[in-house]
C-alpha positions as MATLAB code, in Angstrom:
seq = 'DPKYIDAMDKQWWITTAKLYDKEEHLFYRDGGFIDKKTANGKKVFWGRGNGWVVAGLAHVLQYMPKDFSSRPKYEALFKDMCEKLRTLQQPDGMWRASLLDPQSAPAPESSATAFYCFAFTWGINHGLLDRATFEPAARRAFDALVSHIRPDGLIGSVQKVSDRPDSVEPDATMPYAVGGFLLSGAEMIQLDNAKK';
ca = [
       0.027    0.156   -0.143;
       1.788    3.116   -1.352;
       0.144    5.110    1.836;
       2.700    3.998    3.946;
       5.913    4.895    1.967;
       4.250    8.070    1.276;
       4.037    9.146    5.285;
       7.448    7.618    5.536;
       8.563   10.134    3.367;
       6.888   12.930    4.677;
       7.894   12.373    8.287;
      11.507   11.523    7.099;
      11.931   14.911    5.434;
      10.159   16.856    8.338;
      12.559   15.231   10.736;
      15.450   16.072    8.316;
      14.740   19.285    7.718;
      14.551   20.113   11.915;
      17.767   17.896   12.820;
      20.203   17.795   10.035;
      23.011   20.076   10.204;
      23.905   20.949    6.252;
      27.187   22.677    7.147;
      28.084   19.597    8.739;
      26.193   16.586    7.419;
      25.556   15.303   10.239;
      22.373   14.485   12.238;
      21.332   16.092   16.025;
      20.030   13.305   18.387;
      16.947   15.793   19.074;
      15.972   19.177   19.194;
      17.645   19.920   22.462;
      21.318   19.476   21.080;
      21.282   21.841   18.352;
      22.364   24.773   19.919;
      24.549   22.825   22.664;
      28.574   22.601   22.658;
      31.049   20.239   24.194;
      33.461   21.485   26.787;
      35.495   21.910   23.833;
      32.992   24.231   22.044;
      32.114   21.667   19.443;
      28.602   20.964   18.137;
      27.259   17.957   19.733;
      26.935   14.960   17.165;
      26.385   11.759   18.843;
      28.264    8.605   17.185;
      25.913    5.799   17.670;
      22.817    8.352   16.719;
      24.116    9.038   13.141;
      24.738    5.341   13.094;
      21.400    4.713   13.202;
      20.568    7.254   10.805;
      23.221    6.268    7.967;
      22.640    2.356    8.688;
      18.314    3.478    8.333;
      19.099    5.073    5.174;
      20.822    2.336    3.805;
      17.307   -0.085    4.847;
      15.491    2.310    3.416;
      16.815    2.312    0.211;
      17.033   -1.162    0.095;
      13.612   -1.542    0.118;
      12.397    1.585   -1.428;
      11.048    1.214   -4.949;
      14.077    2.441   -7.832;
      11.300    4.756   -9.379;
      10.331    6.243   -6.068;
       9.993   10.060   -6.420;
      12.352   11.218   -3.631;
      14.414    8.537   -4.138;
      17.665   10.903   -5.287;
      17.059   12.907   -2.439;
      17.864   10.025    0.060;
      20.795    8.731   -2.046;
      22.112   12.120   -1.834;
      21.695   12.196    1.744;
      23.144    8.820    2.015;
      26.272   10.114   -0.032;
      26.519   12.932    2.018;
      26.664   11.488    5.734;
      28.990    8.821    4.527;
      31.360   11.248    2.901;
      31.649   13.367    6.283;
      31.668   10.214    8.433;
      34.782    8.806    6.315;
      36.663   11.836    7.448;
      35.772   11.606   11.368;
      37.295    8.021   11.213;
      39.973    7.963   13.742;
      43.568    6.080   12.677;
      42.674    2.846   14.698;
      39.905    2.615   12.296;
      37.185    3.518   15.077;
      34.804    6.464   15.530;
      34.302    7.938   19.021;
      31.078    8.850   20.618;
      31.253   12.435   20.113;
      32.186   12.729   16.774;
      33.335   16.225   16.063;
      35.036   16.239   19.561;
      36.519   12.837   19.764;
      38.952   13.965   22.785;
      35.989   14.703   24.847;
      35.221   11.048   24.947;
      38.126    9.386   23.499;
      37.814    6.324   23.897;
      36.903    4.054   20.668;
      33.238    3.137   20.396;
      32.003    0.041   18.292;
      28.438    0.782   17.976;
      28.770    3.606   15.789;
      31.785    1.759   14.336;
      29.671   -1.054   12.977;
      26.914    0.969   11.899;
      29.387    3.300    9.660;
      30.957    0.393    8.200;
      27.734   -1.788    7.403;
      26.915    1.631    5.594;
      30.014    2.048    3.522;
      29.868   -1.751    2.492;
      26.515   -1.471    1.810;
      26.677    1.587   -0.152;
      30.135    0.235   -2.058;
      28.020   -3.193   -2.694;
      25.028   -1.193   -4.176;
      26.706    0.969   -6.122;
      26.004    4.192   -4.265;
      29.506    5.012   -2.815;
      33.231    4.523   -4.605;
      34.761    1.398   -4.227;
      38.388    3.050   -4.267;
      37.482    5.553   -2.031;
      35.420    3.478    0.718;
      36.977    0.231    0.862;
      39.892    1.374    2.933;
      37.683    3.079    5.319;
      35.515    0.037    5.823;
      38.177   -2.652    5.927;
      39.899   -0.706    8.958;
      36.731   -0.319   10.615;
      36.221   -3.902   10.439;
      39.756   -5.042   11.442;
      39.223   -2.363   14.540;
      35.777   -4.116   15.529;
      37.276   -7.286   15.135;
      40.009   -6.631   17.372;
      37.197   -5.321   20.046;
      35.922   -8.847   20.122;
      35.730  -10.369   23.823;
      36.765  -13.703   24.832;
      33.147  -14.790   25.349;
      32.630  -13.614   21.238;
      30.583  -10.539   22.218;
      31.883   -7.292   21.151;
      33.066   -4.878   23.440;
      33.729   -1.066   23.743;
      30.218   -0.026   23.323;
      28.768    2.889   24.921;
      26.152    2.042   27.178;
      22.365    3.007   26.632;
      22.285    6.928   26.964;
      20.816    9.825   24.383;
      24.497   11.725   24.000;
      28.091   11.201   23.374;
      29.449    9.726   26.752;
      32.276    7.250   28.115;
      32.875    3.736   26.615;
      34.159    0.985   28.821;
      36.561   -1.658   27.295;
      34.145   -4.767   28.128;
      30.784   -2.875   27.585;
      28.505   -4.815   25.170;
      24.924   -4.399   23.820;
      23.129   -6.180   20.963;
      22.806   -3.259   19.120;
      26.471   -2.955   18.470;
      26.643   -6.863   17.951;
      23.585   -6.394   15.430;
      25.697   -4.041   13.844;
      29.113   -5.835   13.520;
      26.759   -8.488   12.298;
      25.346   -6.270    9.422;
      28.859   -5.236    8.543;
      30.289   -8.723    8.224;
      27.368  -10.039    6.210;
      28.469   -6.945    3.751;
      31.871   -7.453    3.720;
      31.390  -10.827    2.998;
      29.633   -9.564   -0.221;
      32.242   -7.475   -1.051;
      34.663  -10.058   -0.779;
      32.860  -12.241   -3.264;
      32.383   -9.322   -5.680;
      36.434   -9.494   -6.019;
      36.108  -13.363   -7.114;
];
């Protein structure tokens, strides 16, 4: 029934108009963060929050009809976010809980990294992102995620349940990070299979 995708489309762009920072190509977690700054004077963009958005965009695009009227806007938003996020990856391959102020929460954060790794590999596999540009970032992210797998098989270094950037403990794990890691792994397999 097209009324559902039409309703989603309407609400998506109302939300984007309010929460998407066109200069930074990132989303605020909610309206309460628009005018907030970190202790270092940076805008507050939450790693996992933007992970949900960019991974959500990939899933919307996966199921959206190719001829849907506003599909090009979703594709453009996905590409803009991925390009910005690529520039914020840290030397260890991970992202931090505070995207523009990594020093404020300096520990690597697995849930955001997993969602970005998924988005990058999904984008490459579906022809939206340039492989030569994004594959190195995706592989650095995936290798870094693997290095944070705990002895019990769960992924560690996950920020606790929150609504903002916060500290990260090395042994902390949560289902959303495990899910993001599995999503990224599935796309990484497809990326590797495409080379065969």
